[in-house]
Wavefront OBJ file of the C-alpha trace (Angstrom):
o trace
v -15.127 3.908 -16.728
v -17.412 6.669 -14.415
v -14.680 7.370 -12.629
v -12.422 8.883 -15.143
v -15.081 11.636 -15.073
v -15.194 12.175 -11.458
v -11.709 11.456 -10.413
v -9.820 12.732 -13.693
v -11.678 15.163 -15.868
v -13.984 16.891 -13.311
v -12.617 20.574 -11.965
v -13.970 23.109 -9.741
v -17.279 25.294 -10.123
v -19.889 22.362 -10.975
v -21.661 19.978 -8.852
v -22.101 16.816 -10.855
v -25.436 15.232 -10.210
v -24.618 11.737 -12.375
v -22.207 10.332 -14.890
v -23.405 7.516 -17.299
v -20.964 5.852 -20.022
v -22.257 4.032 -22.704
v -20.218 2.048 -25.166
v -17.110 -0.554 -24.909
v -15.118 0.092 -21.642
v -11.996 -0.353 -23.771
v -12.739 2.439 -25.543
v -11.675 4.885 -22.854
v -8.928 5.355 -20.587
v -6.541 7.896 -19.075
v -3.041 9.106 -20.282
v -0.566 11.311 -18.364
v 2.877 12.428 -19.237
v 1.649 14.209 -22.612
v 2.603 17.498 -22.192
v 5.696 16.930 -24.977
v 3.096 15.177 -27.368
v -0.002 16.668 -27.501
v 0.060 19.783 -25.259
v -2.143 18.210 -22.225
v -0.289 17.073 -19.404
v -2.873 14.150 -18.416
v -6.597 13.408 -18.744
v -8.929 10.948 -20.247
v -9.295 9.752 -23.845
v -12.386 8.342 -25.504
v -11.918 6.581 -28.733
v -13.803 4.890 -31.648
v -11.620 1.667 -31.109
v -9.295 0.905 -28.395
v -7.931 3.378 -25.600
v -4.722 1.252 -24.790
v -2.500 -1.235 -26.978
v -3.251 -4.901 -26.800
v -0.563 -6.863 -28.970
v -0.725 -5.738 -32.590
v -4.113 -3.880 -31.644
v -2.920 -0.565 -31.415
v -4.855 1.967 -29.156
v -4.154 6.057 -28.656
v -1.154 5.082 -26.824
v 0.608 3.741 -30.203
v 2.725 5.991 -32.438
v 2.361 7.841 -35.547
v 3.633 5.044 -37.629
v 1.386 2.401 -36.236
v -2.063 1.919 -37.476
v -4.949 2.024 -35.103
v -8.284 0.174 -36.598
v -10.352 -1.600 -33.962
v -13.893 -2.582 -34.072
v -15.268 -2.802 -30.563
v -18.141 -4.159 -28.905
v -20.261 -1.305 -28.506
v -23.966 -1.242 -30.007
v -24.812 2.397 -28.770
v -27.166 4.744 -31.071
v -26.989 8.271 -30.714
v -29.658 10.793 -32.549
v -27.142 13.827 -32.333
v -24.233 11.494 -33.716
v -26.253 10.270 -36.419
v -27.430 13.900 -37.003
v -23.675 14.931 -37.969
v -22.455 11.862 -39.562
v -22.612 11.694 -43.109
v -23.189 7.480 -42.904
v -23.944 5.080 -40.206
v -21.831 5.625 -37.097
v -20.050 2.685 -35.640
v -18.225 2.028 -32.411
v -19.979 4.908 -30.208
v -18.407 5.993 -26.810
v -20.460 8.482 -24.892
v -20.389 9.939 -21.633
v -23.772 11.932 -20.370
v -22.932 14.109 -17.409
v -25.775 15.728 -15.754
v -24.452 18.709 -13.750
v -24.977 22.204 -11.886
v -22.869 24.899 -12.817
v -21.584 27.448 -9.977
v -20.552 30.311 -12.620
v -21.693 31.399 -15.998
v -19.229 29.926 -18.302
v -18.400 26.028 -18.747
v -15.121 25.283 -20.208
v -12.737 22.004 -20.922
v -9.543 21.665 -23.074
v -9.283 18.743 -25.534
v -7.313 17.471 -28.750
v -8.993 15.657 -31.377
v -7.016 13.100 -33.338
v -7.505 10.470 -36.232
v -6.153 7.936 -38.256
v -8.430 9.277 -41.034
v -6.007 11.900 -41.413
v -4.387 12.943 -44.060
v -5.909 10.338 -46.636
v -9.248 10.739 -46.106
v -9.662 14.663 -45.581
v -12.315 16.027 -47.642
v -13.907 12.542 -47.925
v -17.230 10.843 -47.256
v -15.407 8.871 -44.286
v -15.517 11.576 -41.814
v -15.299 10.172 -38.050
v -17.222 12.222 -35.818
v -17.372 13.419 -32.119
v -19.464 16.273 -30.458
v -19.746 17.707 -26.989
v -23.496 18.141 -27.070
v -24.851 20.566 -24.074
v -28.677 21.049 -23.423
v -30.338 23.106 -20.486
v -31.760 26.689 -19.703
v -30.952 29.006 -21.970
v -29.647 26.913 -24.774
v -31.711 26.502 -27.898
v -30.183 24.426 -30.924
v -30.921 21.563 -33.285
v -29.695 18.711 -31.379
v -31.644 16.595 -28.660
v -33.379 18.451 -25.826
v -32.653 21.623 -27.888
v -28.951 21.251 -27.224
v -26.194 22.696 -29.127
v -22.296 21.233 -30.140
v -19.505 23.115 -28.586
v -16.914 21.339 -30.333
v -16.164 24.364 -32.290
v -12.939 25.601 -34.290
v -12.063 28.798 -32.542
v -13.768 31.840 -33.039
v -16.215 30.018 -35.601
v -19.505 28.295 -35.522
v -17.810 25.155 -37.306
v -17.710 22.212 -35.605
v -14.133 20.081 -35.362
v -14.535 17.433 -37.943
v -11.877 16.258 -40.448
v -13.452 18.134 -43.683
v -13.236 21.406 -41.392
v -9.895 21.040 -39.538
v -7.112 19.791 -41.592
v -3.767 19.902 -43.355
v -5.318 22.613 -45.925
v -4.759 19.878 -48.398
v -7.325 17.460 -49.954
v -6.584 13.804 -49.070
v -5.552 11.245 -51.480
v -9.146 9.670 -50.969
v -11.003 12.863 -50.695
v -12.596 15.028 -53.592
v -12.455 19.236 -53.244
v -16.143 19.510 -53.292
v -16.363 17.894 -49.371
v -13.739 20.422 -48.091
v -15.663 23.595 -49.752
v -18.219 25.388 -47.687
v -20.567 24.710 -46.515
v -19.610 21.178 -47.047
v -16.138 21.811 -45.304
v -12.947 23.623 -45.279
v -9.414 23.874 -45.711
v -8.941 27.153 -44.055
v -7.926 26.072 -40.730
v -4.454 24.364 -40.856
v -3.118 26.098 -38.069
v -4.989 23.908 -35.813
v -3.581 20.472 -37.020
v -0.493 18.887 -36.356
v 0.603 16.064 -38.764
v 1.773 13.084 -37.194
v 1.809 10.527 -40.135
v 4.115 8.023 -39.888
v 6.122 9.499 -36.847
v 7.821 8.020 -33.825
v 6.029 10.004 -31.791
v 2.720 9.574 -29.824
v -0.316 9.536 -29.907
v -1.125 6.873 -32.775
v -3.400 8.899 -34.722
v -1.868 10.318 -37.985
v -2.987 13.825 -37.268
v -4.764 15.737 -34.492
v -5.227 19.430 -33.600
v -3.669 21.839 -31.161
v -5.170 21.925 -27.768
v -8.720 23.647 -28.276
v -11.379 24.621 -25.678
v -14.729 23.817 -25.524
v -17.119 26.772 -23.920
v -20.723 27.199 -23.261
v -22.658 30.391 -21.528
v -24.783 28.612 -18.698
v -26.970 29.922 -15.844
v -25.506 29.224 -12.628
v -27.561 26.805 -10.409
v -29.527 25.322 -13.040
v -29.438 21.888 -14.160
v -27.276 21.008 -17.601
v -26.591 17.832 -19.254
v -23.462 17.231 -21.704
v -23.034 14.711 -23.811
v -19.322 13.578 -24.781
v -19.535 11.449 -27.720
v -16.882 10.115 -30.538
v -17.951 7.288 -33.499
v -16.410 5.983 -36.422
v -18.473 7.057 -39.881
v -19.423 4.730 -42.013
v -16.973 1.659 -41.085
v -15.841 0.595 -37.645
v -11.948 1.113 -39.080
v -9.494 3.809 -38.898
v -10.240 4.868 -35.311
v -10.339 8.411 -33.662
v -9.763 9.711 -30.278
v -10.500 13.014 -28.080
v -8.282 13.801 -25.230
v -9.778 15.470 -22.607
v -7.391 17.711 -20.317
v -7.596 16.624 -16.068
v -9.306 18.968 -14.072
v -10.579 21.176 -17.126
v -14.277 20.434 -16.693
v -15.804 23.098 -14.696
v -16.679 26.770 -14.416
v -14.508 28.027 -11.125
v -15.634 29.445 -8.110
v -14.183 30.949 -4.867
v -11.829 28.687 -3.279
v -12.222 28.642 0.405
v -9.551 26.876 2.542
v -8.733 26.633 6.016
v -5.289 24.984 6.907
v -3.917 23.976 10.273
v -0.582 22.065 11.192
v -3.186 19.161 12.746
v -5.275 16.858 10.916
v -8.165 17.580 12.587
v -8.744 21.434 11.643
v -7.647 22.560 15.067
v -5.309 25.475 16.404
v -3.708 25.390 19.851
v -3.042 28.441 21.897
v 0.298 30.205 21.419
v 1.136 27.214 18.876
v 1.362 26.868 15.260
v -1.243 29.291 13.481
v -3.919 28.163 10.774
v -4.196 29.852 7.215
v -7.446 31.206 5.689
v -7.518 31.355 2.028
v -9.652 33.217 -0.393
v -8.797 32.227 -3.846
v -10.495 32.907 -7.322
v -9.657 30.843 -10.404
v -8.336 34.019 -12.177
v -7.307 37.080 -11.387
v -10.209 39.612 -10.334
v -10.699 43.125 -12.573
v -11.825 44.893 -9.728
v -11.481 44.529 -5.890
v -13.222 41.517 -4.501
v -15.176 41.234 -1.079
v -16.102 37.990 -0.517
v -19.055 37.617 1.158
v -18.856 35.823 4.644
v -19.793 36.097 8.481
v -17.372 35.053 11.410
v -19.013 33.560 14.532
v -18.392 31.124 17.478
v -17.876 30.390 20.563
v -14.156 32.113 20.422
v -14.352 35.571 20.677
v -12.566 37.639 17.377
v -9.787 39.500 18.428
v -9.930 38.108 22.170
v -9.362 34.285 21.740
v -7.467 34.744 18.524
v -5.954 37.634 16.528
v -8.834 39.873 14.994
v -10.136 38.658 11.655
v -11.344 41.774 9.610
v -15.002 41.476 8.381
v -14.045 43.085 5.301
v -11.141 41.128 3.567
v -10.823 41.755 0.034
v -8.883 40.143 -3.132
v -7.275 43.134 -4.616
v -7.849 43.637 -8.382
v -5.003 42.360 -10.543
v -4.623 39.288 -8.037
v -6.665 36.378 -7.445
v -5.626 35.268 -3.793
v -6.034 36.452 -0.092
v -4.513 34.899 2.934
v -5.032 35.548 6.722
v -3.355 33.772 9.472
v -5.470 32.445 12.181
v -3.298 32.924 15.721
v -4.930 31.636 18.897
v -4.057 33.426 22.207
v -2.717 31.773 25.126
v -5.078 33.373 27.666
v -3.883 30.875 30.690
v -7.379 29.861 31.023
v -8.532 26.123 30.963
v -11.781 26.631 28.570
v -11.622 23.363 26.479
v -12.340 23.419 22.888
v -13.776 26.497 21.377
v -14.474 27.129 17.858
v -14.261 29.495 15.035
v -17.119 29.623 12.353
v -16.774 31.157 8.886
v -19.914 31.215 6.825
v -19.283 32.062 3.059
v -20.710 32.485 -0.171
v -18.537 30.336 -2.568
v -20.614 30.851 -5.292
v -24.170 32.183 -6.308
v -25.388 28.386 -5.851
v -23.629 27.596 -2.375
v -23.117 28.734 0.998
v -20.729 26.861 2.990
v -19.722 26.775 6.794
v -15.935 26.276 7.923
v -15.166 25.333 11.245
v -11.810 26.053 13.090
v -11.246 24.601 16.427
v -9.033 26.366 19.339
v -7.781 23.860 22.060
v -5.386 24.812 24.905
v -1.780 23.960 24.823
v -1.423 20.758 26.874
v 2.116 19.761 25.972
v 4.860 19.849 28.727
v 8.542 20.263 28.411
v 11.046 17.762 28.554
v 13.087 17.370 31.847
v 16.821 16.196 30.507
v 18.112 16.453 34.089
v 21.081 18.293 35.390
v 24.243 18.939 33.322
v 26.645 16.191 33.616
v 30.434 15.320 33.301
v 32.019 12.812 31.083
v 35.523 11.839 30.348
v 36.442 11.754 26.680
v 35.430 8.698 25.182
v 32.559 7.801 27.380
v 29.119 7.983 26.540
v 26.038 8.788 28.528
v 22.157 8.118 27.586
v 19.877 11.232 27.204
v 16.150 10.721 27.333
v 13.882 13.753 26.441
v 10.733 11.548 25.983
v 7.663 13.566 26.541
v 5.002 12.373 29.377
v 2.525 11.338 26.339
v 0.806 8.152 25.587
v 0.784 8.060 21.735
v -1.542 6.323 19.480
v -0.265 3.906 16.978
v -0.640 4.460 13.061
v -3.926 2.404 12.158
v -2.802 -0.106 9.570
v -5.592 -2.390 7.496
v -4.207 -5.210 5.961
v -5.632 -7.881 3.399
v -3.791 -11.234 3.430
v -5.947 -13.293 0.915
v -4.186 -14.238 -2.350
v -5.834 -13.161 -5.645
v -4.678 -14.707 -8.784
v -4.126 -11.665 -11.219
v -5.864 -13.528 -14.324
v -7.236 -13.930 -16.792
v -5.500 -10.778 -18.981
v -6.931 -7.744 -19.405
v -9.637 -8.390 -16.169
v -9.896 -6.346 -13.313
v -8.884 -8.107 -10.182
v -10.078 -6.468 -6.876
v -9.066 -6.733 -3.260
v -10.796 -4.959 -0.778
v -9.930 -3.565 2.813
v -12.635 -2.426 5.237
v -11.355 0.830 6.993
v -13.200 2.302 10.026
v -12.492 4.534 12.829
v -9.847 6.572 11.103
v -9.819 10.275 11.743
v -9.962 12.665 10.071
v -12.965 11.427 8.450
v -12.194 13.240 4.965
v -9.064 12.413 3.064
v -6.654 15.050 2.613
v -2.698 15.937 2.617
v -1.099 13.762 5.417
v -3.716 11.673 6.242
v -2.247 8.498 4.437
v 1.045 7.019 5.804
v 1.912 4.264 3.223
v 0.223 1.790 0.642
v 2.495 -1.438 0.709
v 2.301 -4.601 -1.649
v 3.384 -7.833 -2.424
v 2.978 -9.660 -5.502
v 4.454 -12.549 -7.192
v 5.210 -11.954 -10.940
v 7.278 -13.356 -13.437
v 7.000 -10.293 -15.781
v 6.422 -6.920 -14.012
v 5.627 -4.477 -16.892
v 2.482 -6.663 -17.534
v 0.640 -5.278 -14.064
v -1.362 -2.094 -13.795
v -1.873 -1.162 -10.279
v -4.258 1.432 -8.947
v -5.617 2.237 -5.667
v -9.408 2.983 -4.966
v -10.854 5.006 -2.345
v -14.216 4.865 -0.872
v -15.502 7.665 -2.744
v -14.557 5.899 -5.866
v -11.485 8.256 -6.623
v -8.590 6.251 -7.960
v -4.611 6.681 -7.849
v -2.339 5.358 -10.413
v 0.400 3.316 -8.374
v 2.767 1.638 -10.980
v 1.801 0.833 -14.371
v 4.250 -0.932 -16.936
v 7.567 -0.639 -14.735
v 9.812 -3.319 -14.144
v 10.180 -4.859 -17.934
v 10.679 -8.777 -17.204
v 11.818 -8.339 -13.851
v 9.896 -10.326 -11.104
v 7.746 -9.341 -8.389
v 6.788 -6.300 -6.216
v 8.207 -7.104 -2.596
v 7.595 -4.935 0.204
v 6.985 -2.499 -2.167
v 5.157 0.710 -0.230
v 3.976 3.694 -1.652
v 4.575 7.062 0.682
v 3.859 10.628 0.294
v 7.451 11.355 1.723
v 9.325 9.454 -0.662
v 11.653 11.220 -3.291
v 11.972 8.437 -5.425
v 9.212 7.529 -8.514
v 8.303 4.044 -8.916
v 9.132 4.404 -12.601
v 12.367 6.101 -12.040
v 14.307 6.881 -14.046
v 11.374 7.123 -16.303
v 9.253 6.993 -18.389
v 9.243 3.107 -17.003
v 11.189 1.493 -14.410
v 13.897 -1.175 -15.818
v 14.061 -4.692 -14.836
v 16.892 -3.817 -12.470
v 14.472 -1.979 -10.306
v 12.655 -4.965 -9.322
v 11.293 -6.446 -6.941
v 10.817 -2.701 -5.958
v 11.919 -3.021 -2.281
v 11.624 0.253 -0.433
v 9.510 3.191 -0.439
v 8.475 5.247 -3.806
v 6.109 7.810 -4.970
v 3.323 6.439 -6.865
v 3.083 7.392 -10.547
v -0.115 9.450 -9.908
v -0.453 12.376 -7.743
v -1.694 11.701 -4.307
v -4.202 14.610 -4.836
v -6.150 12.128 -6.956
v -7.517 10.674 -3.939
v -9.287 13.640 -2.216
v -11.045 15.246 -5.301
v -14.752 16.196 -4.466
v -16.410 13.802 -1.478
v -13.456 11.794 -0.192
v -14.240 9.881 2.939
v -11.530 8.319 4.589
v -13.207 5.316 6.036
v -15.063 2.595 3.901
v -13.864 -0.064 1.694
v -10.603 0.509 -0.262
v -9.623 -1.513 -3.169
v -6.046 -2.449 -4.774
v -7.093 -2.879 -8.819
v -4.259 -4.748 -10.598
v -4.708 -5.610 -14.353
v -2.518 -7.715 -16.429
v -2.278 -5.806 -19.582
v -0.597 -8.577 -21.878
v -0.907 -12.147 -22.876
v 2.207 -13.581 -21.551
v 2.752 -14.901 -17.904
v -0.666 -15.087 -16.514
v 0.017 -16.734 -12.959
v 0.960 -13.382 -11.021
v -0.521 -13.607 -7.520
v -1.225 -10.547 -5.254
v -0.118 -12.060 -1.510
v -1.161 -9.468 0.541
v -1.328 -5.467 0.579
v -1.873 -2.978 3.700
v -2.849 0.659 4.175
v -1.577 2.659 7.131
v -2.903 5.934 8.175
v -1.129 8.524 10.183
v -1.979 8.724 13.618
v -4.083 11.885 14.607
v -1.555 12.860 17.327
v 2.489 12.850 16.825
v 5.580 14.126 18.668
v 8.906 14.973 16.964
v 11.986 15.632 18.192
v 15.160 17.528 16.959
v 18.630 17.526 18.770
v 20.889 20.442 18.001
v 23.802 20.091 17.359
v 23.829 16.507 15.790
v 27.299 15.686 15.929
v 28.209 13.513 18.961
v 24.693 11.911 18.879
v 23.447 8.471 17.876
v 20.267 10.078 16.414
v 19.165 13.543 16.087
v 15.393 13.131 15.794
v 14.851 10.628 18.337
v 13.943 11.269 22.133
v 16.722 8.891 23.856
v 20.120 9.354 21.951
v 23.453 8.441 23.059
v 25.875 11.188 23.606
v 29.636 11.052 23.126
v 30.928 14.339 22.369
v 34.509 14.957 21.948
v 34.156 18.452 23.615
v 32.194 20.255 26.118
v 28.572 20.430 24.318
v 25.236 22.012 24.869
v 22.350 20.005 23.364
v 19.029 21.680 22.475
v 16.193 19.452 22.377
v 13.050 20.769 20.671
v 9.905 18.659 20.853
v 6.835 19.680 18.852
v 3.214 17.787 18.242
v 0.906 17.461 15.465
v -0.744 20.935 16.508
v 2.764 22.806 16.036
v 3.099 23.287 20.107
v 6.737 23.397 20.461
v 8.603 22.736 24.085
v 12.211 23.163 24.659
v 15.191 21.868 27.341
v 18.736 22.106 26.855
v 21.769 19.909 28.780
v 25.538 20.812 28.953
v 27.734 17.759 29.011
v 31.112 18.463 30.272
v 34.187 16.537 28.764
v 37.237 16.374 30.827
v 40.693 16.219 29.113
v 42.399 12.919 28.658
v 45.538 12.071 27.377
v 45.994 10.623 23.898
v 46.272 6.809 23.063
v 49.136 5.350 23.654
v 51.008 3.807 20.663
v 51.240 0.217 21.421
v 53.490 -2.255 19.733
v 54.379 -5.777 19.484
v 57.927 -6.399 21.023
v 58.917 -9.795 21.780
v 56.846 -12.815 20.612
v 57.843 -16.091 21.377
v 55.840 -19.508 20.661
v 54.014 -18.818 24.230
v 54.464 -15.487 25.106
v 53.752 -11.864 23.228
v 55.318 -8.543 25.314
v 53.504 -5.361 24.183
v 55.487 -2.168 24.680
v 54.582 1.554 24.712
v 56.240 4.884 25.422
v 55.181 6.099 28.742
v 53.190 9.520 28.975
v 53.626 12.649 30.836
v 50.848 12.562 33.402
v 50.273 8.875 33.505
v 50.038 7.155 36.931
v 50.048 3.405 35.514
v 48.341 1.560 33.012
v 45.606 -0.824 32.498
v 45.146 -3.399 29.920
v 42.602 -5.129 28.500
v 43.596 -8.643 26.881
v 41.203 -10.202 24.313
v 38.277 -8.320 25.730
v 38.915 -10.075 28.969
v 38.332 -6.873 31.104
v 40.750 -3.959 32.533
v 43.542 -5.074 34.903
v 46.799 -3.227 35.640
v 50.035 -3.865 33.137
v 53.136 -5.591 34.291
v 55.104 -2.355 33.835
v 54.601 1.283 33.220
v 55.510 0.593 29.530
v 55.027 -2.825 28.891
v 52.995 -6.265 29.558
v 53.390 -9.639 28.822
v 50.776 -12.353 27.802
v 51.591 -15.592 28.542
v 50.516 -19.107 27.960
v 49.756 -18.796 24.790
v 49.758 -21.624 21.761
v 51.386 -21.462 18.301
v 49.241 -19.078 15.668
v 47.185 -17.615 18.284
v 46.047 -14.044 17.959
v 46.430 -11.601 20.738
v 44.375 -8.366 20.773
v 45.157 -5.927 23.646
v 43.689 -2.363 24.509
v 46.235 0.029 26.978
v 45.067 3.110 28.516
v 46.968 5.184 31.353
v 45.749 5.995 34.306
v 45.481 9.344 35.730
v 44.280 11.279 38.702
v 40.805 11.639 36.780
v 40.067 10.293 33.516
v 42.181 7.286 31.937
v 43.504 8.320 28.574
v 41.781 7.168 25.077
v 42.784 3.364 24.784
v 45.329 2.201 22.148
v 45.223 -1.034 20.728
v 47.667 -3.758 19.035
v 47.295 -7.238 17.463
v 49.767 -9.807 17.405
v 50.309 -13.622 16.593
v 52.548 -16.116 17.801
v 54.674 -17.947 15.448
v 53.336 -21.007 13.388
v 54.459 -24.599 14.879
v 58.182 -25.644 13.126
v 57.740 -29.036 13.609
v 60.499 -32.047 14.250
v 62.836 -33.451 12.035
v 62.941 -37.206 11.992
v 65.905 -39.367 10.938
v 66.823 -43.081 10.380
v 69.758 -44.591 12.785
v 69.764 -48.301 11.842
v 67.925 -51.071 10.321
v 67.923 -54.896 11.389
v 66.398 -57.560 8.808
v 64.764 -60.445 10.479
v 66.844 -63.654 10.304
v 64.495 -65.932 8.750
v 60.867 -65.888 6.796
v 58.278 -65.613 9.596
v 60.460 -64.375 12.080
v 60.125 -61.543 14.511
v 63.601 -60.346 15.091
v 63.706 -57.401 12.808
v 63.847 -53.661 14.110
v 64.051 -50.046 12.864
v 65.755 -47.199 15.057
v 64.707 -43.878 14.468
v 65.271 -40.176 16.154
v 64.306 -36.782 16.053
v 65.466 -33.176 16.320
v 64.255 -30.161 16.986
v 61.245 -28.470 18.737
v 59.201 -30.656 20.665
v 60.898 -34.088 19.571
v 59.635 -37.029 21.332
l 1 2 3 4 5 6 7 8 9 10 11 12 13 14 15 16 17 18 19 20 21 22 23 24 25 26 27 28 29 30 31 32 33 34 35 36 37 38 39 40 41 42 43 44 45 46 47 48 49 50 51 52 53 54 55 56 57 58 59 60 61 62 63 64 65 66 67 68 69 70 71 72 73 74 75 76 77 78 79 80 81 82 83 84 85 86 87 88 89 90 91 92 93 94 95 96 97 98 99 100 101 102 103 104 105 106 107 108 109 110 111 112 113 114 115 116 117 118 119 120 121 122 123 124 125 126 127 128 129 130 131 132 133 134 135 136 137 138 139 140 141 142 143 144 145 146 147 148 149 150 151 152 153 154 155 156 157 158 159 160 161 162 163 164 165 166 167 168 169 170 171 172 173 174 175 176 177 178 179 180 181 182 183 184 185 186 187 188 189 190 191 192 193 194 195 196 197 198 199 200 201 202 203 204 205 206 207 208 209 210 211 212 213 214 215 216 217 218 219 220 221 222 223 224 225 226 227 228 229 230 231 232 233 234 235 236 237 238 239 240 241 242 243 244 245 246 247 248 249 250 251 252 253 254 255 256 257 258 259 260 261 262 263 264 265 266 267 268 269 270 271 272 273 274 275 276 277 278 279 280 281 282 283 284 285 286 287 288 289 290 291 292 293 294 295 296 297 298 299 300 301 302 303 304 305 306 307 308 309 310 311 312 313 314 315 316 317 318 319 320 321 322 323 324 325 326 327 328 329 330 331 332 333 334 335 336 337 338 339 340 341 342 343 344 345 346 347 348 349 350 351 352 353 354 355 356 357 358 359 360 361 362 363 364 365 366 367 368 369 370 371 372 373 374 375 376 377 378 379 380 381 382 383 384 385 386 387 388 389 390 391 392 393 394 395 396 397 398 399 400 401 402 403 404 405 406 407 408 409 410 411 412 413 414 415 416 417 418 419 420 421 422 423 424 425 426 427 428 429 430 431 432 433 434 435 436 437 438 439 440 441 442 443 444 445 446 447 448 449 450 451 452 453 454 455 456 457 458 459 460 461 462 463 464 465 466 467 468 469 470 471 472 473 474 475 476 477 478 479 480 481 482 483 484 485 486 487 488 489 490 491 492 493 494 495 496 497 498 499 500 501 502 503 504 505 506 507 508 509 510 511 512 513 514 515 516 517 518 519 520 521 522 523 524 525 526 527 528 529 530 531 532 533 534 535 536 537 538 539 540 541 542 543 544 545 546 547 548 549 550 551 552 553 554 555 556 557 558 559 560 561 562 563 564 565 566 567 568 569 570 571 572 573 574 575 576 577 578 579 580 581 582 583 584 585 586 587 588 589 590 591 592 593 594 595 596 597 598 599 600 601 602 603 604 605 606 607 608 609 610 611 612 613 614 615 616 617 618 619 620 621 622 623 624 625 626 627 628 629 630 631 632 633 634 635 636 637 638 639 640 641 642 643 644 645 646 647 648 649 650 651 652 653 654 655 656 657 658 659 660 661 662 663 664 665 666 667 668 669 670 671 672 673 674 675 676 677 678 679 680 681 682 683 684 685 686 687 688 689 690 691 692 693 694 695 696 697 698 699 700 701 702 703 704 705 706 707 708 709 710 711 712 713
């Protein structure tokens, strides 16, 4: 459960020191694709029951016409929840987060919902939740002088069922419970009725998107408790949806982007990009506090970068290119260091390395001449030894059972660069699973830093297996196509797919590339429980690669490989561009002259007998003679300028012939024809005479037969 905070909920501008979850893990989970339902696309959900459906025990992912009422196994107590409850709290779920803010205001967005709406509005049954923050500068009535920041907008009233509702007393309520200071009917603009509907979530009523906010002192340590509980009994569940990446204060983001994975720019090659970005547009010109130093000289080894860059008023970003000059000097690796005050708490140093351009151009050789229809082999391979992509595999079988149990399969990764995860580092994650009911399976990838990526959940209906299923950043096809889940016909999902979650989930926060990666699989249904993870692998991009592009692409067997075969119809100049992981480009060209050829002769079957076939064609102007190729046996001279006879054939034999004109330079294009000899007609027998035997047991009888027609005996 702690990973839900660090991987999903945590945003920018906070340094999290610790996360602790107390309660039953079934009470929390993450959600996605919820913009149309609750106004938040993705995030985590905390409930006083269960987060996900299990059979007819409905969780937050049920619909309004379902009824979520679950006792879970939580035995947690909390003094602040007790303080705001009108009766004994049950089924408490609590996150406790200790953090250091880097700006002066903490914010996050949420939606609250409950099955106690609408009947129990203004009743004694008020399921409760709260966001209790404590720390320097905060003085409130709760534990450690904390305050509750789950408040109705522009009020000091906590978000409760008796404070925020439809504006009407529920059938089980009384007006006194919604009369100030006990409650209110005045904030129905923040209430959405979902009673009996076919829409998610399961709760009969929920709020619009609200914002929790607290003024804090940057660089100090704070603790916030996110708590939810049933009140008075353990039934009629409630839930709070917390928006992904919304927990934070915001701070200056600094990014140095390069074409390469190792943060290097190469002289006279692809430029890098330095970005300063604020979370919101600035009201006045904002000058980041930074210093540039290093072994590379500003304005000499690279294009000059000013020491007084600023984000203009009304904007939130400034970007500066990093362009390394080609000075023709073998200097080895140099570096630029950028020391930046990211916020009032943190000063970081970013490094950009500059290397010499060592990429040599391809050599396609001299221009060449071919006859029309011929093929020539091109070779633009650069003289560079390329590394193989690092691949790591676990081939051990894992039984995905019993249901609702997390099954982990680890892979130890070592020696991969770069050492921090980011875009372009992972090439693929491939799995093989034997399954009789695919949509029972929820599949996740967990990085060494604890971040997780949703690969596939509830896809494939009653289809079988995941067979050679690969998740790749470059695939245009989502695993759940056409959405929201893939049908049974999509199984066994062979090929390349995008995972359901964003790849960026893997590199939030401290995200080392090397360490223990894990595939997590859960069977989330009571049904077929004999699914087996057969094997899985993770492949990383090699640190250095070379790419090729031929133009034009017509007349080539491939346009992105180093060694295509060329067969142009007309004289063509081919341009080869090769570039590497550092964005360095080299070029070469080759012209292939195509000599003119006569058109292919029009070959026809002329005379066909039971043992011969004669092929004919009309002689072409410019043809000196003709050659034939019978059944692929090779080119030989034809019998005459306009015909050729194939002999020694049998009945019903197929003969294929190619014919080309011989000229002074290039032969014509080949013409072809296919003929078949006739079937055997057979002989016709007749009885000429019959002589019976003279006595029983004698041998003087005789039969005289004859036959007429082809091949008679």
